[in-house]
C-alpha positions in Angstrom: 168.2 148.3 24.5 168.5 152.0 24.5 168.8 154.7 27.2 170.5 154.8 30.5 172.1 151.7 31.7 170.1 150.1 34.4 171.9 148.7 37.3 171.2 146.6 40.7 173.6 146.1 43.2 173.7 143.9 46.3 176.3 143.4 48.8 176.2 140.6 51.3 172.2 139.8 50.9 171.4 143.7 51.2 170.4 146.1 48.3 173.2 148.6 48.7 176.5 149.7 46.6 178.4 150.8 49.8 181.5 148.4 50.3 183.9 149.2 53.0 187.3 150.7 51.9 188.9 148.3 54.5 187.9 145.3 52.1 190.6 143.4 51.1 189.3 143.0 47.8 189.9 146.9 47.2 193.3 146.6 48.7 194.8 143.5 47.5 192.5 142.0 44.8 192.1 139.5 47.5 188.9 137.5 45.7 187.4 136.0 42.6 184.6 136.8 40.4 182.7 135.7 37.8 180.9 137.4 34.8 177.3 135.7 33.7 174.6 136.2 31.2 171.3 136.5 32.7 168.5 135.3 30.2 164.9 135.7 30.7 165.5 135.7 34.4 167.9 132.4 34.4 171.8 132.2 34.2 172.7 129.7 31.3 175.5 127.4 32.7 175.1 128.7 36.1 176.6 125.4 37.7 179.8 126.0 35.6 180.3 129.5 37.0 179.6 128.1 40.6 182.0 125.5 40.2 184.6 127.6 39.1 183.9 130.5 42.0 184.3 127.4 44.4 187.6 126.4 42.9 188.8 130.0 43.4 187.8 130.2 47.0 189.6 127.1 47.8 192.6 128.3 45.7 192.7 131.5 47.9 191.6 129.8 51.1 188.3 132.1 51.2 185.3 130.0 52.8 182.7 129.6 50.2 179.2 129.0 51.5 177.3 127.4 48.7 173.9 127.9 50.2 174.3 131.6 50.7 175.6 132.1 47.2 172.6 130.4 45.8 170.1 131.9 47.9 171.6 135.6 47.1 171.5 134.8 43.6 167.9 133.8 43.8 166.8 136.8 45.7 168.7 139.3 43.4 167.1 137.5 40.3 163.8 137.8 41.6 164.2 141.5 42.6 165.9 142.6 39.3 163.8 144.8 37.0 162.6 142.6 34.2 164.6 142.3 31.1 165.1 139.8 28.6 168.9 139.8 29.2 171.2 141.2 31.2 174.9 141.0 32.6 175.6 139.9 36.1 178.8 140.4 38.0 179.7 138.1 41.2 182.5 139.2 43.0 183.6 137.1 46.2 186.3 139.1 48.2 187.9 137.6 51.5 186.4 140.7 53.4 187.7 142.7 56.1 191.0 141.7 58.5 194.3 140.9 58.7 197.4 143.3 58.9 198.6 144.4 55.6 199.3 141.4 53.3 198.8 138.8 56.2 195.0 137.3 56.3 193.5 136.8 59.7 195.4 134.0 61.9 193.9 130.6 60.2 192.7 132.8 56.9 189.1 133.1 58.4 187.2 136.2 57.6 183.6 137.0 56.7 183.8 137.1 53.0 182.0 139.9 51.1 179.9 139.0 48.3 178.9 141.7 45.7 176.1 140.8 42.8 175.6 143.6 40.2 173.7 143.7 37.1 173.6 146.0 34.1 171.5 146.3 31.3 172.6 144.4 28.0 171.8 144.7 24.3 171.5 141.4 22.6 171.9 143.4 19.3 175.6 141.9 18.3 176.8 142.7 14.9 180.3 141.2 15.7 178.7 137.9 15.9 178.3 137.9 12.1 180.8 140.6 10.9 183.7 139.1 13.2 186.5 140.7 14.9 190.1 141.6 14.3 192.7 140.3 16.6 195.6 142.7 17.6 198.6 141.2 19.3 199.4 142.8 22.6 203.4 143.2 23.5 202.7 142.7 27.2 203.2 139.4 28.2 201.1 137.7 30.7 203.2 136.0 33.3 202.7 132.1 34.5 201.7 131.0 37.8 200.3 127.6 37.9 198.6 128.2 41.4 196.5 131.1 40.1 195.9 129.7 36.6 192.2 128.8 35.3 190.5 130.8 37.8 189.0 134.4 37.8 191.0 136.1 40.6 190.6 139.8 41.1 194.3 140.6 40.2 193.8 141.7 36.6 196.5 144.5 36.3 198.3 142.5 33.8 195.0 142.6 31.5 194.4 146.4 32.1 198.1 147.2 30.8 197.6 145.0 27.9 194.3 146.5 26.9 195.9 150.0 27.1 197.8 148.6 23.4 194.4 147.9 21.7 192.7 150.3 19.5 189.5 151.2 21.3 187.0 149.9 19.0 184.6 147.2 19.6 185.5 145.1 16.8 189.4 145.1 17.5 190.0 142.6 20.5 193.5 142.1 21.9 195.5 138.8 21.8 197.7 138.0 25.0 200.7 135.9 24.9 202.5 134.7 27.8 206.1 135.0 29.1 207.2 132.1 26.8 205.6 133.4 23.4 202.6 131.4 23.5 198.9 132.3 22.7 196.9 132.7 26.1 193.8 134.2 25.0 192.4 137.5 24.2 191.6 140.1 26.7 188.0 139.4 27.4 187.7 135.8 25.5 189.3 132.6 25.3 190.3 131.6 21.8 189.9 128.3 19.6 191.3 127.6 16.3 190.1 124.8 13.5 192.9 123.1 11.9 192.7 120.0 9.8 189.3 119.4 11.0 190.4 119.3 14.8 189.4 122.2 17.5 192.4 123.5 19.0 192.5 125.9 22.3 195.7 126.9 24.3 196.7 124.9 27.4 195.7 127.0 30.5 197.7 125.0 33.1 200.1 127.9 33.8 198.4 131.2 32.7 195.1 132.3 31.6 191.4 131.9 32.6 189.8 128.6 31.9 186.4 130.4 30.8 183.0 128.7 31.3 182.0 129.0 27.7 185.4 127.5 26.9 184.4 124.6 28.9 180.9 124.3 27.7 182.5 124.0 24.1 185.1 121.3 25.4 182.7 119.0 27.3 179.5 119.5 25.4 179.4 121.1 21.9 182.2 119.8 20.5 181.5 116.1 21.2 177.9 116.7 20.0 179.5 117.8 16.6 181.9 114.9 16.5 185.0 117.8 16.8 188.0 116.2 17.9 189.5 118.6 20.4 193.1 119.1 21.6 194.5 121.7 24.2 198.0 122.6 23.1 200.6 125.2 23.0 200.0 128.0 20.1 202.2 130.6 18.7 200.8 133.9 17.3 202.2 133.0 13.9 200.7 129.4 14.0 197.2 131.2 14.2 197.9 132.4 10.6 197.8 128.7 9.3 194.3 128.1 11.0 191.4 127.4 8.8 189.2 129.4 11.4 189.4 131.0 14.6 187.1 132.4 16.9 186.8 133.8 20.6 184.6 132.9 23.2 183.0 134.2 26.4 179.6 133.2 28.6 178.4 136.6 28.0 178.5 137.1 24.4 179.1 133.7 23.1 181.2 133.2 20.0 182.7 135.7 17.7 184.4 134.8 14.6 188.1 136.2 13.8 188.0 137.6 10.4 191.5 139.5 10.5 195.0 138.9 12.4 197.7 141.0 11.0 198.3 140.4 7.4 196.1 137.3 7.5 192.2 137.2 7.0 189.3 134.8 7.0 185.9 134.5 5.4 183.1 134.7 8.0 180.7 133.0 8.9 183.0 129.8 8.9 181.2 126.4 8.9 182.5 125.0 12.2 182.5 128.3 13.9 178.7 129.0 12.4 177.4 125.5 13.6 178.7 126.3 17.2 177.2 129.8 17.3 173.7 128.4 16.3 174.1 125.7 19.3 175.0 128.8 21.6 172.0 130.7 20.4 169.9 127.5 21.2 171.4 127.7 24.9 170.2 131.5 25.2 166.6 130.4 23.8 166.3 127.4 26.2 166.8 129.8 29.1 163.3 131.5 28.4 161.6 127.9 28.3 
């Protein structure tokens, strides 16, 4: 897709891009978000996104109205200009209220729901060419209560991203404060070693991505792959037969280089998983 980025924004069911400066999402990052792919008017893996959104709201004690969220998404998709593919960011904040850090008594406010779509090019040379991982020195701190969800407090990721060369093919590799691999700045990470699919444990840090879950719960079993969640070091990545990163917007990108180690791409397991994800995008058009 060429030309100017086309955006459509809805706030609490109204087509507007105005949000109060008093919103707690702006003031404190008091909220959660999801980034989703729209394919032919549908959102693949929508249920996974909504389940994580609801979990995030539960963790933060933000009231979650499932019917309102679904109805807003439906109205938004019906009003969006026709495109084969687009990206959609959903943000839910606690809304307005409270004094300083303290939310209103009982934690009850009127949440703010923001939906915004952007045009999205399906031309993705990195899916074939692969990416380069760049080790970030900024460590991501652990917090078991916030681990897994996509809360709005992303400042650590912003600081880490500043270390990464600003080229599309270079993605920042994040380590936690114990030296273990977490993910990349924008993706979860998997390695293939001795025929086993391995991904970092994310019980105390990181985001449990929707594509990560889809691979663990659906794609890997269909391929008969053994899957393990374990702590990985950056140096242990260099012993892998294959490495790839994934998210629900771009699917799967193979890793072709990390420091002094390189891999031939495409690689067999990664390629098979990519083909299955591509089928997911196509199914949305049916």
